[in-house]
Phi, psi and omega in degrees: 000315180296322180294312181294321179295315180298317181298308186291318179297321178291319183292333184248024186296341181278351186299313182303315181295319181295319178296320179298320179291316184299316183264002181052051182226188179279186189281344190294316176301321178295321177297320180296315179296319179302315182288321180295314179298319179295323181298323177297312180300312184291321182298317180300315180291323182292315181299322184274347181274065179228172181087172181238154178105143184294321180297321178297314180298316181296317180295317180292327175296319178298318179297318178298319179296319179295318180297322180279356177260339186241155175299150004272336182294328182294351176299328176247027183270039179287164183061032181293133182301335182294343178300339179295349182303325181292330177278331184272321186225059182298135177087353184265359171055228184296327176296317178296324177296315179295320180295321178294317178298319179295318179297319179291327175296319180297333180294345178268003183244181177290349179273013184301324177300319178294322179294319178299316180296314182296314180292323177296318178297318179299320180293315180298316181297315181292322181295330183268343186241340188284134175241114182294151177290145177276153178294137180307147181300136179100348177271140180217124177263139182236103174287150179234157175230066184250006176059212185286352179288338181292126183093341180255335176261103183254019183293157177294334176298318177296319179297319178296320179298317179296315180297319178296319179297319178299315181296322182289315187277340186236015185305117175075001185244346188238144171251328178229122180248132181251126177250160185292174172303139176068012184301327183266356184070224180278133181275109183233164176303326179294314178296318179301313181293323179301311183288326177298316178290320184292334182263005179302129177078359185271338183059025178250137172255129179252124174254122186215155177277148178204180178232128176251122184259138172226187185289345182262338184162231179206161174246136172271119194230165165246137179241137173255122185238130177217189183290338170278185187296126176296157181212152173282122184250345183207137174242128185304130181281323185228089173293164181298121180299135178089300182288321182244302180277118184230078186297337180295339177298320178294317180297329181268002180076023180254160175257170179113164181087164182277147177280138176238128175222096199298336186238017180276171177022070180291347179210165177241129177263112171260167182306326185241355184213150168259126191245134167268112185260134178226121178254116170050257187302330181297340179285345185262347182245175196265310195287334178301316181289324178292321176298320179291317182293336177297336180265009174054063177287167179268333187207151176255127177245119182241123179233157180198162175235094191255031180301330186279354184282347177056227180268013181279164180270023186299316179297319178298323179292318177300313181294321179296321179294311179298321179295322180297315179294321178296320178296316182302317184261010174058050179240142174291147181241134171233132186227149177218124183230149169256138178239000000 
């Protein structure tokens, strides 16, 4: 229990500060969320850490890992140890995932010294020999530094500025441009028509984050825009629990909050590529990327809007997690974030 608590609390130590920035409040709500999320992780491991015998401990550790990787517990299963598979066995895909799980099970037995040596050797070997795949020619990611105004300023002036920036930075070099989460603000017919007209004759496809509002709440989405009619190509499977996804609203007969559909649209089909799409929080948990990889995508696209992370390393952690999964399955990664 102490080991799992120490690990999870250390891995998520930036959460209180980030929550305080997001809600413009003091540190206490963030501390409460930090402790509640940690309690879920620790409780699952504690309940299963019973019985005697090394085989029992190893089996129960595997069950705890599976529970924290899949819904419903996996909704708060960020910082999952299995994410290390990309650093230990890059390019080995499902076999590397299984080998990492086996190694972590061995750490609960008397064979842990051998497991430490084996996993350490794998890490050294991969670090010295692995060459990441390059992003396909024609893809261009555009990070932004627009702070909290991104997603809140939906004016046509902001849209014109984004279109102008794309033309300036990618003139003649890009076929597909990726923008961060919420880059387009609210997805409306006016915004749709603006981008359809603005991309006429450019032969460029822009993939960007936006929000689609309906009578029940909203969807956090990715839109693919080209000179033909733009379309919604991805709806976020796992919005941030509490801050975005608020299931209690439905139970109380209220509207609002982001829609969550945990197993929908595992991939995006573009004319030339099949894409595994991850929006923000999905980069920190396990099953969205595994569900996507089961469909054999060509590339991983990770976007986020991290203005609320302040001076914390949350964006770096998101990128490290997405990079690890892309390495494990030998897929190129392209990412776009707002800070």
